[in-house]
Every structure is written in C-alpha cells, then in structure tokens.
N, C-alpha and C positions, 0 to 999 in steps of 0.2 A: 477284574472289571476295569474298563477304560474310563477315566474320569475327564469330563469336558467342563471347564469353568467358563461361564458366560459373563458378559460385562457387568451385570448386576451382582456378581459374586456367587450366584447360585451354581450348583454343581449337578450335572446329569451324568448318569453312569450307563455304560453300554457293554454288552457281552464281549465284543471284539472290535476289530477295526471299523471305523465309521467315516463317512464323508460329511462335510458341512451341510450338504443338502439333506442328508438323513437326519442330522441334528435338527434342522429346521422342520422337517416332517414330523419329528417326535414332539415338537412344540405345537404346531398347528398347520393344517393344509394351506391356509391363507398365507402364512409366513413362507412356506415352502414355494408357493407360486411366485412370490415377490422377491425371493432371495436371488440375487444375480452375481454375488461375489462373497468372499469371506476373508477375514484376517485370522490366520492361525499362528499363534506364538509370535505375533508382531509382524508377520509377513503376509502380504496380500496374495491370495491364491484362488484357484477355481473352485466351484462348489462341488465338483466330483473328485477333488483331491483326497486320497486316502490318508486318514489319521490313524497312526498305529500306537501312539503313546499318549499319556496324560497331557492335555494341552488346554490353552486358553483359546476360545473361539469367539469372534465377533461376526455375526451374520449381517450382510449388507444388502440394502435395497436401493432402488433408484433415488430414494429420498435422502440417502447418506452421501456425503461428499466423496467418500472412498468408493461408494457404489457407482457414482457418476464417473469417477476416474476409470474404473474397469470398463464401463459402458463406452466412454469416449476413446479409451485406448484400443478397445476392440474395433471401434468404428474407424480408427486410423488404419487398421489392417484392411478393412473394406475399401477405404480410399486407395491404399497402395495397390490392392488387387485391380481396381478399376483403372488406375493409371497405367499399370503394366499391360492391360488388355488393349488400351488405346496407343500406348507408347512403349512397345516392347524393347526398345533400345535404351530406355531410361535407366538410370542407376538410383536405386533407393538408398537412403541413409538411415535416418531415425524418424519415428513417428509417435511422440508422447501425447498423453492427455495434458491439457492445460486448464486454467481456472474456468474457462467457458469454452468447452469443445476440445479440439485436438488440431494437430498439424502434422504434415509429413514433409521433410526436406528431401528434395529430389534434384538430381542432375539430369536435365532433359537434353543434355548434349547440344546446347545452344539453340534448341527450338523453343520459341516463346510460348508461354501458356497465357491465354487471354480470358477475359470474362465470358467470351463466347463459348469457351470450352466447359464452363462450369456446369451447365445444364446436362450435358451428356454424361459427365462424371456422376452427377446426382442420380440420374436415371439408372446408370449401370450399378451404382452402389445399392440402390433399392432392389433392383432386379436380382442381384446376387444375394442380398439379405433375405429375400423371400425363399431362398432355397433351404433356409433354416439349418445351415451347416453348423456342426459343433466345432469348438476350438480345441484341438488336440495338441498338448505340449509333450515333447519328447526330448530326451538328452541326446546330444550329438558329440562325437569326439572332435577335438580341435582339428585334427587332420581332415576329417570329412567336412567340417564346416568351412575350412579354408578352400577345399576343393570345390564346394558348392558355390562359393562366391569368388572364385579365381578371377573373374572378369569385373569385379566390383571393388575398387580400391577403398571405398568408404567402409563397407562391411568388413573387408579384410583387416583394416586397421582396428576396428572394434574387436574382432575375434582375436587378433594377436595380443590384445591387452587383457584378454579373459583367461583365467586358469582352466586347464583341461579338467573335465569333470563337472564344470559349472556352466557349460554352454548348452542352450536349449533352442529348439526350433518350435514354432507353432504353425499348425496347418489347419485351414478351414477351406472347404470346397477344394478347388484345384490350386490353391495359393499357399505358399510356405514363406515364412519370414523368420529372421533371427529375432528372438524375443525371450525375455526372462520370465514372462508369465503375468497372470493377473487379468483374466478375461471373463466375459459373461458366458453363460452356458451355450448359447447359439446365436447365430446372426439374425434369426427371425425376430428377436426382441427389438431390433432396430426398425422403426416404422417411418421415421421422417429424418431427412438430412438436408443440409444446406452448405454449399461451398461458399465461404464468406469472402475470401480474397486470396490473392497470391502476391508474395513480396520476395525481395532478395534477402538472402541470409548466407553468411559465411559458414563453411563447414567448421563445426565446433566453436562458432562464435569468434574465430580468429581471422582478422582482415588479411592475413598472409595466406590463408587457405583459399581453395576454389569457392566461387560464389554459386550458391544453389538457389532453387526456387522453393520457397516455403508456402505450401498450400494449406490454408486454414479452413476448417470446417466445424460444424456442430451437428449433433444428432439427438433424437429424442425417441422415447417409446410410444409417443402419441403425436399425431399431426397437430392437434390443438396446442400442445406445448411449444412446438416450433413456431406456430403462428403468433403466439403470445410473445415468444422471445424476439421475433423479428420486429414486432411492434415496439418492444422495449428498446431494441437497437435503434430504431428510427428516432425514438425519444432521446436516446443517448446522443445521437448525432446533433439533434437540436440543442442539447445542453453541453456539447463538447466544449471544454474550457479553452481549447486552442482557437476555436471559431469565435466564441464569445469574448475571449481575451483580446482578440484583434478588434472586434466590433466595438467593444466598450473602452478601448484604449488602456488595457491593463498591463500588457507586457508584449515584447517582441523578441525575435531572435535575429542575429546577423551573422552571415557566414564569415565576414571579416573579423568579427569579435570572436567567433568560435562556436562550434556545435555544443549544445547543452549548457550555454551560459546566457541566461535570460537577461534582457534589458527591461527594467521596470519603468514604464511610462508614467506621466503625471498622475493619472487616475489610479494606476496600480500602486504607486508610491503612497498616495493618500490612504488607500485601503490598507496597505501594510502598516503604515504608521498608526492608524486607528487600532489595528489589532495589537500592535506592540504596546501602545498606550494602555489599552484595556488590560493586557496581561501584566504590564509593569505595575499598574495600580494594585492589582490583586497580590502580586508578589511582594510589593512594599508592605502591604498590610500583613502578609504572612511572615515578615521578618527577613526577607532576602536583601542582600547587598549586591549592588550592580558593579560589574567589572568589565574590562575590555582587554582582549588579548590580540596579538598581531596575527596577520594572515599567513605567516610563515613561521617556521621554527627550525632550530638546528636538528639535523638528522638524528643525533644522539638522543634527543628528547623522545622520539618515537621508537628508538631502539629500546630505551628504558621502559616505555609503556607497553611494548609488545606489538604495537601497531605495524612497525616496519617488518617484523618477522611474519605477521599474519597477512598483511595486505600490501607490503611494499612493492612486490613484483608486479602487482596488478594496478598500482596507483600511479599518479603523476611521478615522474622520476626526479631524483634530487637535483637541486639547483646548485651549480658550482660557482664559486666566487674566484676572484683573482688570487686569493690565498690558497696555496696548494693544500689539499686535504680538507678544506672547509666546505661543507655541504649543508644546504637548507632544503626543507620540503614545504610545499603548499600544505597548509594545515588540514589534515583529514578528520581530526577530532578536536574538540575543545578541552576534553578532560585532562590531558597532560599539562596544559597551560594552567588550568585551575589548581592542579596539584602543586605546581610551582608557586602559585599565588598563596596557597595555604602555607607553604614553607617559608614565606617571607617573615613570619613572626613565630614566636613560641607561644603555644596555647595551653591553658589549663582546662581541666574538665568543666570549670565554671564558665568558660568562654564558649563552650559548645552547646548547641550545634552552630557551625558556620555554614551559611547558605549563600553561595556565590551564583549569580544569574548573569547571563550574557546572551544577547542576540548575536551569535557568533557565526560568521560565514566560513564554511569548510569546502574542501575540494576533493572530489574522488573521480577517478577516471572510469567512466562507464563506456562500454563498447558503443560505437555509433548506432548500431542496429537496435540497441536497447533503450536509446533516448526516446522520450515521449513527452512532449509539451513540458509542463511544470512538474509532472509526477515522477519523471526520471531525468535528472539533470547532472551536470558535472560540477556546478557550483551552487550551493544552497545554504540558507541561513537557518540554523537551529535555534529554537527558543530554549536554549540549554541552561541547565543549572546543575550544580554539584553541591551536595550537602555532606558535611563532615561531622559525624556525631559519635558519641560513645555507644558501645554495644547496648547499654540499657536504654538509650534513646531511640534505637533503630525502629522499633515497632511503632511508636508514637509518630515519629517523623514520616515513616512510610505511609501511614494512614492519613496524615495531614496532606501528603502529596497526592494521594488518591482523591481527597476532597477537592484539591485544586483542579485536577483533571476533570472531575465531574462538574465543577463549576463552569469551566471553559466549554465543555460539551453542551451543558444545559443552556448556557447563554446564547449559543450559536445554533441551537436546534438539532444537535446530533444526539438524539435520544436512543437510537437503535444501535447498540454496540455490545460486543462480547469482550470480556477481559481474558486474554490468552496468557496463561502461565507458561513461559518459554524456558524450558530446562535444558541442561546439556544432554548430549547423546551418551548414555551409559556404556554403549558399545564402542565409542570412539573418543575416549577422554583426552587423547593427545592433541585434539583440536583446541583445547582450553588450557589456560594457565591457572596455577594455584593448587592447593591441597584439597583432598576429598573432604576434610573436616570443614574447611572454609566454604566449600560449595554446598555442603549439607546445611550449614547454618544459614547461608544466604537463601537457598531454595525454601527451607522451612519458614523463614521470615515472610517471604512473598506469599506462600500458600496460606499462612495464618492470617496475614493482614487482609488478603482478598476475601477470606471466609468471614472474618469479623465485620468487614464492610458490606457483606451480603451481595457481592458481585456475582453476576452470571459468568462462570468461567469455563474454559476448556484448557486442557493441558497438551502441550506439544513438546516432544523430546527432540533435541537437536537444533532448537531455534534460539538458544541462549547466545548472548554475546560471548566472545572468547574469554572475557574477564569476569563474567557473572551472569546469573539468571535475570529474566526480565518479566515484567507484567506489561504486555502489549495490548493496547486498546484498539480492537478491530471494529471499525465503524461501518455501518451500512448506510449507503447514500439513498437518494430518492428513487434510484433504479434498482435497489436491492443488491448492489455490488459492495463487496467488503474491502475496506482499506485499512492498513495499519497507520494510525496517526499518533496518538500519545503513547509514551513509553516511560516506565519507571524501572530502574535496575539497581540491584544490590551488589556491592563490590567490596570484597575483603582483600582483593589482590593488588590493585594499583596502590593503595596505601603502603603495602609491603615493598613494592617495586620502587616507589619513590621515597621510602624510609620516612613516612609521615608519622608523627607522634604528638601526643599531648601529655601533660603531667596530671596524673590521677590524684585522688584525695589521699593516696598513700605516698605521694611525692615520687612515685616511680613513673617511668615512661610507658605509655600504652599506645596501641595502634587505634586510630579512629576507623570507623566503618564509613564507606562512601556510598552515597545514593546519587545515581545519575537520573535526571528526569527532563522530559520535554513534552508538555501537554499538547502543543500543536504537532510536534514531531519535526517538521521543517516548514518554514513559512511558504515555500513553493508548493509542496504537495498539499498542505492544508488549504491554501487559497484555490488551488486547482479543484479540489473536492468541494469547497465552498461554492465556487462558481457553478459547478455542475449540479450541486444539491439544490441551489436556489434558482438555477437557470439564469444567473446574472441579476436576479431581482433580490439584492441584498437587504438584510434588515436595515431599517431607516438609519439607525445610528452608525452603520458601517458604510453606507453609500458614499462613494467618492464625491459625487456631486449630488447634494440633497435637494437643490432647487435650481430652476432656471427661470430667470425673469424675462418676460416677453413684452417689450414695449411695442405698442401697436403702430407706432411710426417713429421716425428718427428724433422728433422733437421731445420725446419722452424718455430718451436714453439717460439724460441727466437725472431725472427722478429715479429711474431704474438703478443707477449707480448709488444714489443715496439710500435706497431700500437695501441694496446688496451690502453696503457698509454696515448698516444697522443690524442686519442678520449675522454678518461675520462677527460683530461685537458680541453676539450670543453663541459663538462657536457653531453656527449653522453655515455650512459651506455650499457655494454654488457658483453660477455664472450668469452672464447676460447674453441673450441671443440678439445681437444687433443686426442680423442679416436683413436685407431688404426683401423679405418674404412675407406672405400673408400669415396672419396669426394661426389659422387652421393648420397650415403646413408646419409651422414651428411646433405646434402642439403634437402633431403626429411624429415629427422627428424626435421630440423629447420622450415620447412614449417608447419609441424604438430603442432609444438609448437608456431606457429604464430609469429615467430621472424621476424621483418620487413626487416632487411638487412642481407645478407650472404656475408661475405668478404673473398674471397679465396686468399691465399698467397702461393707462391712457389718461385722457383729460379728467374724467370723474375721479379716478384714483388719486391723481396728483392734487386735485383741489381738496379732496376729503382726507388726504393722508392715509389712504387704504391700499389694499391690493386685492385683486380678484383671484381666488385660489382654486386651482384644480389639482386633484390628487390622482396619481396614476392608478387605474383600476377602479376608481370610484366616481370620477367625473367632477363636475362643478360643485364646489363647497360654498360659493358665494363670496361677497366682499368681507374682508376682515381688516381691523387695524393691525399695525405691525406688532403691537404688544399681544393682541389676541392670537395672532398667528404663532408668535414665539411660544406662548403657553400651550397652544394646540400641538405644535411640533414637539415640544419637550415631553408631553404626555404620550404622544404617539411613538416617540423614540425610546421611551423608558423600557429597558429590557425586563424590568421586574426583578433583576438579580443584583446582588451586591455580595461579594465574597465574604463569607463568615457570618452573614446576616440571615440568609433564607431560613 
C-alpha cells in the first residue's frame, strides 16, 4: 500500500500510484474542484503528477499562498504566449510569480512597450486562457534544449547552467517555455487579468548586463477579485509613503547625495526622534544600556563575524587608507561592534544579562532597480540591541524581548501580524555557520518561546540568518499587505567567533548566548509602513506638528507666539501660520497637511487668554483656556500603553 501523509499528520493509503488530484478526490469532490496545485515531499508540482512512493502531500487551493504562486506562475506563461504572438522577434527570459502577481522579463529588441499595448495583451491572454489548455511538463535533453533556444542568448545561458537530466519544458496550447514546473491544471481557471506596468530591468539584476523590459501583471479566478484588487491598488497609491513623505515634509532623496540614501527633513526628524524616545523609554525600563558604535569598521572585524564571507562581494567595497593593506568597511551590521563592546570588560554570571541598545545606521549595497522609497534603501538605521546571557537565562530573555515587540506593535496599531519562525535550510547547511548542535538549541529555544507566548506562527525553512534562526514579525498593513518589521534572533555562533566568555559559578569560562533584536526592524521601513498604514494621519503623540496657530490678522501674531511658547513648555509641538491669507484657507491647508489641531486667535482670544480650537476630522471644539487645552490634548494623546504595566 502507498501511504500519503497530509499536513495534519493523517495518513491515507492507496493501492498503487496516485496523483495529488486523486488524493483530493478521495477526501471530497469540493476539495478536488478547488485544488490547483500541490506540494509533494517539499516540492511544488502539478495535480496530475504521479506519486509512486510513500510521500507527504499538501493540496493547494487559490486561498493558499503557494496556490497563488502556481496560478500566477502559470499566468506568466500566458503573458509570454501573448507577447510572442504580437512580437515574434522578442526574446523571452524569465517569468516568475511574485508577492502580488507575476512578471516576465523580455528583450523587445529596442522596440518600446507602452501602456497603449497593455489592453491588447490582456485581451489576448484571456482569449488564450478560454481554450482551457492543460500545462504539460516534459523532460528535455540539454542538447535539444540548447538547439530549441539557439537564437535566445538568455535562455541559452540558463540552460548551460542546468545539469542534463533536470531540464524541463512546459507546453500549453501552441506555446512552449523552459520551466521547472509548478502549474495549475489548465488555463481556463484564469478568468481575469491586468497588465499593471512595464519597467526596465537588467538581466539577472546586474547593471553590466543588457537591459530588458519587465512586464508586470496580475490575474484572478474571478473578475470580482480583480476589481477589488484594483480598488485596493488605488487606495495604495493614495497612501504611498513616497507621495505622502514629500507632501508632509518627511524625507527626500537627492541624486547628488546618492540613490537609496534618504535625507530626513525637519518633520521626518521630529517623527523619528519621537519614535526613538518612545522605544528608548521602554528599553531603559527593561534594563537596556545604550551604546554608540562608529559607521565604519576594519575589514577584519567583518571577516571574524562572517559578514565579509557571506555578503562582502555584494556590499559596499572596502575603503582603503594611505597605509598599505589597511582597509575599512561601511558598517553592514551592528552586532560585531557590540561583541567588541562586550569584550571591553570581564563578566561574571552575576553580571548577566548585558543588554546593549543602539540606533545604529548601517549600509548595504542594494541594486538600483531594487530601491524603493524608504522600504528598500542603502543606508538605514536599525533599532538594534544585542543581549548577552547565560544559557539558563535564554528563554526568559527571549520571552521578555517578545513582550517588548508586542508593546511596540500594540502602541502603534499594528495588531494584525504573524510570527514567522525562520529556520535554516536543512538541505543547504553550507549557507550557515556553526555546529548542528548549536543550531538545534537555538531553533528549539525560538519554537518553545513562541509557543509559550501563544503567538500565531508559521515556519519557513531557509529564511534564517547565516549565524542563527529568527522570529520575524510579519505585519499586515491597512491594505492587507505583509511586511517584515520586528525580528528576534538566537545566536550561539558569534560568541564563539569573537571568543566571548563569562565566569560561571564554578569559576570556569563559559560562552554567553547572544540575542539579536529590533522591534522596528529599521526606522526607514517602519516609518514607510507607518505612513501608509495611517495614510499620514499619525497618532496624535507622534505627529511632527501637533498644532498650528492661525492668527486672524498680523496684529495677533505676538499673542500667537505667546500661546506657542506655553504649549511648547508642555512638550506640545507646532507652528504659527503667519501668511497673509484668509483663515478659511489656512484651515484647509492645515487639514491637507494632516495637522491635528488648528488654534485660531484674534481679539477675543487675546483679551480672554483663550484659543478657539478646531480638531482635524471633528471640526470646531469651541474656545478653551490654555490649561484646558493642554489637559484635553494630553488625554487625547495618551496611548493607553506603558511598557510592563498593561
């Protein structure tokens, strides 16, 4: 009997060979109708693939992420088919599924593709999809594959790097493409499609290679789902942090400064400092000590840590000095510096844990085509901390760190998240440093801590850092998009590489365990997501400008300045709009700038020592004394959170 193990641990037995679709049919007709792909023994495959030995099988529907991946990957083939029908001289390269949809990189031979071409591609895709063609995968010899793509240097390069016996073509309708597999049963499942945009992309992401056209698209099994997606896309444009960041004076970029290096404007700096103060206060309460490390370090530091070996070739290259053989690097990570800080003293077990925190700026060379606003930059600041503890303290410290992350998310309205347990790839251990024993201890600690804290978790293999496993907090924003923000990592390896130790109660030397953690992740990405999640309408306590005072004429500017100073004395920050404009226009402009309070002052207010208060989104609140407004403001700004108190 052939045994099939399902994700819930149940085992179903079959008399002989079976396909994933037959497994689905044996469970229910409804499941069979909805199954569009499968994972067999860890590999995504088609539902008609024959299984001849005992296997683990996961059946995938459109509602599964990997089901969507098969759907969108198959749709990329439909896009490629349509392109070749309209542009027979084009050269296809690769067409993967991505987080939302798919793309295909194409060499159009210098012929531009414009938005005017999108509609005809969409119509052709749906026309071909209606043929309900099956996707048929077949193995091809290397020689035959090279012959098939003799006039396509991109496919030829891919084939040359594949071992003979592992090359497959997929055919649907009259179209064949080089592909490793993982398709939906037939094209007829695709009912709606939209070409989203076309952009330049270098072959294999290397600026030295030819530039291609990357055609982005998305598809759905129902037209209604496409309509809803496009509505969300329009909302995303309205919330785009790049647009709002400019309008609200948060950040800017300059070609002279360099791509991917953000400039923080006054309002953005105020926002950052408020976030830093908020976290610093919580960290101080949790027993952290604050440190500062330089923006560069000797190359040998990163050789010791392993960062040079893993990332050096793809990072900013070493900085040479007038001294021969002396090289420095822009800091890619804060952890090696913190290891050296730990080594400045000799520690006893009674001194541990040591918790070092730093808002440390690091630099990593991202390809220019991958840069995106604040979410993907070349210089960013991590709310980084490294904890050095005894093995017996590890579990308690890890759970306390989870509490800190949950406090940050709760205070800022990020309630929809999943904790991703990121483990190493068991099939590719050479990507990582350290012994199997240390990895097992680290991974078990994360799994146990997440379970004891009752977190909703998913497990991803191959997503660990090279030095240790992680607990990554994947946050969904207001548009339902998932982002990795906070992270906590367990590391037995860097303490070994840096020869860190403490004296135990047996007077012998022992290795500490290291915890890496960053609740925000990076200030840049966190603020980008915060802007989009709030549409720039920040919580009152975080608003860069919390009020604007609107004198109704020039002669009341003096009183406005007096009011402003009194409010600043209570740590309420704002500005005075002294423009020679009507009060109504000033109010409208303040609303557009998302300033929470508009304080109108004129003759009556000056005589009575009051202000006329308007709140954004609520309108006129009437006249208040300065003290009454301060009390009202503080109640409105109270987050209701205090770390360790809730």
